[in-house]
C-alpha atoms as one frame of an Amber mdcrd trajectory, in Angstrom:
protein
   1.380   1.513 -20.575   0.085   1.021 -17.038   3.594   1.092 -15.653   4.218
   4.416 -17.435   1.166   5.935 -15.739   2.345   4.838 -12.305   5.919   5.965
 -12.905   4.528   9.384 -13.797   2.325   9.245 -10.706   5.412   8.698  -8.560
   6.964  11.789 -10.153   3.803  13.787  -9.484   3.928  12.709  -5.831   7.564
  13.737  -5.630   7.325  17.142  -7.284   3.705  18.167  -6.604   3.053  16.370
  -3.350   0.381  18.658  -1.873  -1.627  18.895  -5.091  -1.437  15.165  -5.728
  -2.374  13.989  -2.253  -5.283  16.404  -1.935  -6.478  15.892  -5.518  -9.937
  14.451  -5.974  -8.280  12.090  -8.464  -6.230  10.334  -5.774  -9.104   8.138
  -4.620  -9.837   6.816  -8.147  -6.088   6.314  -8.683  -5.935   4.157  -5.554
  -8.954   2.168  -6.747  -7.265   1.693 -10.131  -4.139   0.591  -8.270  -6.136
  -2.063  -6.421  -7.456  -3.325  -9.740  -3.982  -3.253 -11.299  -2.753  -5.502
  -8.483  -4.667  -8.341 -10.140  -2.440  -8.190 -13.231   0.025 -10.974 -13.838
   2.846  -8.953 -15.425   5.795  -7.974 -13.276   6.488  -4.490 -14.715   3.043
  -2.986 -14.064   2.863  -4.635 -10.650   6.227  -3.187  -9.642   5.216   0.294
 -10.825   1.947   0.146  -8.872   3.670  -1.158  -5.737   6.312   1.610  -5.907
   3.586   4.216  -6.249   1.672   2.799  -3.279   4.795   2.636  -1.108   5.604
   6.256  -1.898   2.033   7.391  -1.279   1.873   5.661   2.103   5.225   7.183
   3.080   3.607  10.618   2.937   1.416   9.521   5.850   4.504   9.299   8.063
   6.433  12.122   9.725   9.300  12.142   7.231   8.778  12.437   3.495  10.217
   9.738   1.247  12.234  12.336  -0.670  15.080  14.567   0.424  14.824  18.307
   0.269  17.254  20.367  -1.760  18.866  21.794   1.361  20.361  18.459   2.346
  17.834  17.667   5.065  14.760  15.509   5.084  11.395  16.951   4.268   8.719
  16.599   6.869   5.164  15.899   5.916   2.596  18.351   7.160   0.016  17.030
   9.598  -2.647  17.758   6.956  -0.849  15.583   4.397  -0.423  12.801   6.921
  -4.105  12.986   7.825  -5.137  12.913   4.151  -3.040   9.820   3.434  -4.464
   8.131   6.526  -7.977   9.042   5.399  -7.304   7.577   1.941  -5.956   4.449
   3.603  -9.010   4.226   5.838 -11.236   4.394   2.776  -9.320   1.980   0.532
  -7.090   0.030   2.913  -9.167  -3.101   3.251  -9.329  -3.718  -0.505  -5.666
  -2.772  -0.843  -4.543  -5.237   1.836  -6.764  -7.978   0.398  -5.382  -7.507
  -3.119  -1.778  -7.442  -1.974  -2.086 -10.456   0.291  -3.964 -12.402  -2.374
  -1.302 -11.492  -4.904   1.474 -12.530  -2.557  -0.221 -15.867  -1.895  -1.269
 -16.712  -5.432  -0.088 -14.585  -8.327   2.712 -12.074  -7.710   6.079 -12.877
  -9.253   8.787 -13.364  -6.626  10.406 -10.040  -7.501   7.287  -8.221  -6.295
   7.374  -9.601  -2.749   9.714  -7.005  -1.192   7.639  -4.100  -2.480   4.340
  -5.808  -1.685   5.585  -6.469   1.851   6.633  -2.817   2.034   3.101  -1.688
   1.182   1.606  -3.935   3.863   4.204  -2.693   6.343   3.287   0.877   5.410
  -0.355   0.177   6.156   0.645  -1.264   9.535   2.698   1.855  10.300  -0.219
   4.168   9.508  -3.144   2.129  10.835  -1.970  -0.860  12.883  -5.294  -1.936
  14.371  -7.209  -1.501  11.123  -4.556  -3.337   9.135  -4.594  -6.244  11.578
  -8.374  -6.446  11.121  -8.007  -6.287   7.317  -5.439  -9.084   7.408  -7.722
 -11.172   9.621 -10.607 -10.620   7.202  -8.409 -11.593   4.260  -7.157 -14.741
   5.986 -10.753 -15.608   6.848 -11.661 -15.418   3.147  -9.128 -18.071   2.152
 -10.545 -21.307   0.751 -11.155 -23.997   3.337  -8.032 -26.112   3.894  -5.568
 -23.646   2.356  -4.278 -22.770   5.823  -4.811 -24.762   8.988  -6.725 -23.246
  11.870  -3.558 -23.439  13.991  -1.489 -21.574  11.359  -4.242 -18.983  10.993
  -4.395 -18.376  14.742  -0.595 -18.196  15.012  -0.421 -15.674  12.139  -3.134
 -13.477  13.612  -1.623 -13.646  17.110   1.791 -12.620  15.754   0.238  -9.726
  13.864  -1.676  -8.521  16.898   1.488  -8.583  19.002
């Protein structure tokens, strides 16, 4: 059921991009997505991750869907700004949920899409995402990652 909602949400993004991105429902949908990332079933996780990847792609210059004239659609600056604003509002929780899922609960098949969402956040907000990752790593239980590994990870991200 959850996966059906997110598959439909991907279609809404594709065919009604402006209305969807600027809808007052988008913020609650992102919050619901963050909650859905705690599920343990592969199908809903994959649907949520695909939706999030597509949404973040609208924050870039080129839309994730082709236009009917054979070229690539470009995202308007307003759409890009709206996606970046949504990311600024919900990005920290989103990054925490994805990283936690990748470390503890996501099935292996979800890793490419989960990595794609994190990469999308880095593309849209590199400094903020690095800070969110650092916060998430800092929340890990003591001993789950050595101080040296933590510093190496954070240094690589900052570079």
